[in-house]
N, C-alpha and C positions, 0 to 999 in steps of 0.2 A: 249034437247033430242039428238041433233047431237053431242054436246060436251061429253055427257055421253057415246055415242057409240065410240067416238074417244078414250076416256079414257079406256073403256073396251077393245078396240082393242089393245091399247098400253100395258095394263096389261097382256093380253093373249100373246102378242108378246114377252114381256120380260120374261114371265114364260117359254115359249118355247125356247127362245134364251139362257136363263141361265140354262135350265134343264140339258143339256149335260155337260157343265163344272162343274156344281154342282155335278152331278153323278160321273164324273171322279175324282173330288176332294175327294168325299166320299170314292170311291174305293181305292184311294191312301192311305187314312188313314187306311182303313180296311186291305188292302193287305200289307201295309208298304213297298210298292215298286212302282216305277215309271220308265218310259222309260228314257234312257239316250239320251240327246239332244246335238246338236252342240252348240247352243247358247240360250239365254233367250227368244229371239223372237220366235224361233221354239217351245220352250217349251210352251209359252203362246198361240201361234196359235193352237197348237195341242189339247188344252183343249176343243175345239169345234169339235173335230174329232169323228165321229161315229166309225171309225176303232179303235180308242183308247178305246172307250166305250166297243166295242166288245172284245178287248184285255183284258180289265179289268175284264169283265165277265168271260172270259176263264181262266184268272189267278186266280180268286177267286175259280173257280171249281177245278183247279189243286191243289191249296194250301190247300183247306179245305177237298176235297173229292177224290183227285187223279183221277178225271174224265175229259173227253174231252168235250168241247163245241160242237165239230164237230166230233163225233166218226166215221162217215162215211169217213172222210178224215184222221184224226189223232187218233190213238189208244194209250192210256197211258199204257206203260208196267211197268216193275219193275226196280228198281235201276237206274232210270234216263234214261231208254230206251223208245223210242217212235217208233211206227210202222205205216205203211200205212194201211188205212182202205178200206172198201169194195167198195167205189166209183170207185176204180181203178181195174177193171176186177175181182172183188170179191176176191181180193188177200187174205184177212183174212180167208174167207170161204174155199178157196182152200188149205190154209196152214193147216187147222184143219180137212180137209177131208169132209166137209159138202157140197161142190160144186166141182164137177169133170167134166173134159171133157168127152164127150160121146165116145164110141168106134169109131163112124163115124168120129168125130172131130180128134181123134188121128190118124186114118187111113189117113185122108186128109193131116195132118201135115207131117207124115212120108213119104207119097208118094211124097209130095212136096220136102222134103229134098232129097229123092232118085233121083228125076228128076234133081235137081240142081247139085247133085254130078255127075250124068252122063253127064250133060252139061259141067261141069268143066273138067272132065276126057276126054271128046271128044276133048278138046283143050290142052291136055297133062298137066293139072293142078291137084293139090291135094286139097281136101276140108276137113274141119273139122267143125263139129257142136258143138258149145260151149254154155253151159248153165251158165248164170250169175245168181247165186242163189238169191232168196228173202232174205232179212234180217231176215224174220220170220223163214227161214230154218236154218240159221246159229246161231241164238240166240233164239231158242224156249223156253229156260228156263227163258228168260226175258219177254216173252209175259204175258198178264194178267193171274193171277193164276187160274182163272176159265176156261181157255181154255186148252183143252187136244189135243196135237199134236200126230197124229198116227205115227207108225213106217214106214208106207208106204203111199205115197201120189200119186197124178196123175202124178207127175214128174217121179216117178219110172216106171209107166206104159208107159209113153212116151219114156223114155230111152230104155226100153226093146223092144218096137216096132221099134225104130230107129235101134237098134242093129240087130234085126231080118231082117232088110233090108240092113244090112252091111254098114250103114252110120257111119263113124268114129265120135263118140260122146264122148265129154269130160264133165263129171259131176264134177263140182268144189266144191260141197257141203262139202265133207269129208276133203279135204286139208284146206279149210277155217275154218271149225269147229276146226280142230287141231291147226291152227295158232292163233286162238283167245285167247288161253291161254298165248301167249307171247306178245300180243299187240292188239290194237283196229283195227279190219279189216273192220268194218262197222261204219257208222256215228251213233252217239247217237240220233241226232235230224233230221236226213235225211234218205233217203231210199237206198243209194248206198254204195258200198264199199269205204273205204278210199284209199288214194294212196298206203298205205301199203297192203291193200287187193287187189287192182288193180295190184300191182307189183307181188304179189304171183300168181294171175291169169295169168299174162304175162309169168312167169317162167313155170308154169304148162302147159300152152298152147304150149309154145316153145318146151318143153320136149315131149309133145304128138305128135307134128308135126315131131320132130326129129326121132321118131320111124318109120315114114313113108317116110323119105327122106334120101338121101345120097348125100353129106356128112351131118352130123348132123348140126343143126342150132347153131350159136354162140349167147350166151346171153351177152348183154352189162353190164358193171359194173355200179353200182349205189349206192347211199347212201340215207337212210331214217332217218329223224329226226322228232320226235314228236313235234308238235306246237299247239298252241291254235288258233282256227279259229272262225269265226262267226257261230251262230246257223243257221240251214238250213231249208229246205222246210216244214217239219212237224210243226215247230214253226211258220213259216210264215202263214200256214193255220189257226192257232189259233190266229194270230196277237199278239203274245207275244214275238216275236224275238228281240224286243228292250228293254225288261225288264231285269234288272239285275237278274242273276241266270238262265235265259233262253236265253241269247244272245251269248253263246259261245258253241263250240264243239271241240272235239279232231280231229286233222288232222295231216298230215305228209308232210314235205317238201322233195321232191324228187330231188336229184341232180345227174346228169350224167356228164361224161367228155364232154367238149364242142365239139359239132358236127356241121358241116356246113349243116344246114337243111334249105331248102327253101320250102315255103308253097304257094300253089295256090288253089283258090276256084272258084266255079261258082254257081249261083243260080238255074240253070237249066242244066240238063245233055245234052240237045240238043244244048247248047251253048259252045263256047270255054272257056277253063280255063283262068282265069286272069293271070297276070304276077306272076312268081314264086319269092317270096320275102324272103330274108334271115331272119329267126326268131330264137330266142333262147328260149329253154324250152317252146315251143308252145304246149298247150293242145288243141287238136282238138275236137270240139263238133259238132256232126252231128245233134244235135237238135237246133243249132243256127239259127236265122231267115235268110232267103234268102241264105241258104247254102245247096245245093243239093249234092255237092261233095267236098271233101277236099283231095288234093293230096300233099304228101310230097316227096321230093327228098333229099337223103343224100349221098354225094360222098364218105364219109369215113365209110359207114355202113359195118359191118363184113359179112353180107349176101347179095350177089348180086342177089336179087330176087325181083320179082314184086308181091305185095300182094294186094288183094282186101278184105277189111273188111266191111262186112254188119252187122251193129251193131246198138245199141241205146245209151241211155245216159250212160250206163256202160262203153262205149268206152273211155270216157274222161280222167279219172284218170290215166290210164297207157299209154296214147297216146304218151307221149314223149319217152317212152321206145321202142314202136313199130317204131316210126319215126327214132330213132337212130339205130335200128337193121337191117333195110332193105333199099336197095337203092331206092325203090319206094313203097309207100303205098297209095292206093286209099281207101277212106272211104265214105260210104253213109249209111243213115238210111234204114234198110230193109223194113220199112213201107212206105217209100216215093217213091219207085220205082215200076212202072208197070212191069208186067211180060215181055212184049216186050222190054222195056227199059233195063232191067237187062240182058236179053238174048243177045241183041245187044251189050251191053257194054262189056260183057265177050268175045263175039266173036271178038270185035275190039281190046280190051286191051290184051287178052290172058294172064291172071295172072297165075303165077306159083303156088300161094296159094290163096285159097278163105276161109276166116274164117267167118262163119255165127254165130254170137254171139247174143243170144236173152235172155232178162231178163226172169227169170223163170215164173213171173206172166203173161207173154204174149206168152208163148210157144204155146198155141193152137190158137193164132191169126194169125200166119204167114201162107201164102199160096203162092205157085208158080206153074205155069203150062207152060210147053214148048209148043210153038205153032207148031213147025216143027219136023219132024222125024230126029233124029241125025244120025241114022245108016241105 
């Protein structure tokens, strides 16, 4: 009796143990695709991976039905385009107008922007509110065919409300839509603009600021070359980013004349910055772990000004251009600072320019309230 139980246990164990690699092997035959591995050992070991099994399921859905295994994270568009799903601040619903910020939410946002503008002006600075558009807004024709994008969205309501409060607001949607005819301005398999799109945003923002400053800001020279890069976040959500056909994306290499740029970081704003280290072509990410603030210093910058950039992940792609353009650039994620911390930082640093750049999908998430009377 005991030996029968042992044999039964062994049979059940082997069925379970072999079920995942058998399923992965079957999917490999059906999909006629498999991930690319560094060596045979990695390929063998991966056959027991549940992530590989999930990726195989996702790949099957993509190839047979052009559907996403996780539509709340990754939406399958047309012509090889993928879009962020509703898990992230209902971005898809906001893009098609089925979910909108309430008048109260818009009022809170625009009042916050007005308060920040007044704080910056109190210390003789200039502020610009810059909107980093959703990919959905730049490539609406690549969204699923059954989605209808309205001519007017909540972003237009927010811009109108900001302008009514005299907040200098830059809407980058139109110039990016125009530029997409000449090249790839957003990632196919990611959610952000490419370095090409980021460079255009840099130029338009510099021109927008120049209208409010004397003398005009000088833009640095740069070159862009299209390259093939790895596939990005939307493919990683589906776990198909290692499969041939889904493991690459279009990117651009951005080259600028060599500048002496040093970078200092700190994990907390109440701590001193670390040493300023010389770095070449450094892309600053305000979403990096243990990085509350990134500061660049460039001796040869054409604009001898101090800039504070309150931004998010859209900051990264054009960051080398901003570093090279200004003698001093301070960067922090707008969502990682308390009101009191930001207020104190502006008072201590006294930036000449403050650029508040927020991704379109998060426009109604930002709040700021000044604790003291400025005047």
